[in-house]
C-alpha positions, 0 to 999 in steps of 0.5 A: 500499499505505501508503496503503490502511493509512491508508484502512483505519484510517479505514474505520470512522469513514467509515461512522459519518459522523465524518469531515469532507467533504474525508477522506470524498471522498479515501476514497470515490475510493480506493475506486473504484480499490482493490478490496481497501479496498472489500472491506473496507469492505463486511465492516465495513459487515456487521459494523456490521449484525450488531451493530445487530441484536444491540442489539435482544436482550435477554439472559436473566435467568439470564445472569449466573447461568450466567456466574459458575457457569462461572467458579467452576466454571472456578476449581475445575477449576484447583484440582483440577489444581494439587492433583494436580500439587503434591501428588505434587511436595510428597511427593517433596520431603518424602520427599527431606528426610526421607532427607537428614536421616536420612542426615546424623543417622546419620552424625553419631550413628555418628561420636559413638558411634565416638568414644565408644567409643574414649574408654572404650577409652582410659580401660580402657587407662588402667586397665590400668596399675593392673594392678600393683596388689596384688589385695586393694588398693582399686585393685585391687578398683575395676579388676577391677569396672570391667573387669567392667562395674560 
């Protein structure tokens, strides 16, 4: 098994006559006794023949144009899919941020208006201390105007 792995790695070089005669002899001896390695050599030989036959075939003049068109159409398809996925996600995030901002601002403005109303009531309470003023005095006239909303 270990020897088969070493032989399999050298089978391509064996077919291409790139090995020294000593290594070629060892591989031939192994191939006589190992049917699996012999089968792999036959398969590699068939592949090599097929590739040599392809070398004589000329590609179409429009091969590169068609290939580039396919690549660009694939890119545009990916962009469309990405947009269809990201658009609803982005809209949802914007909606959630808007709602949370509205809640925060609502609470802030409500608490500020509440404190403003409380301050106004306190001021009116302080103005009630002037009720003891005579009605014709300046303080009395001012108190009656403020209590009426002037």
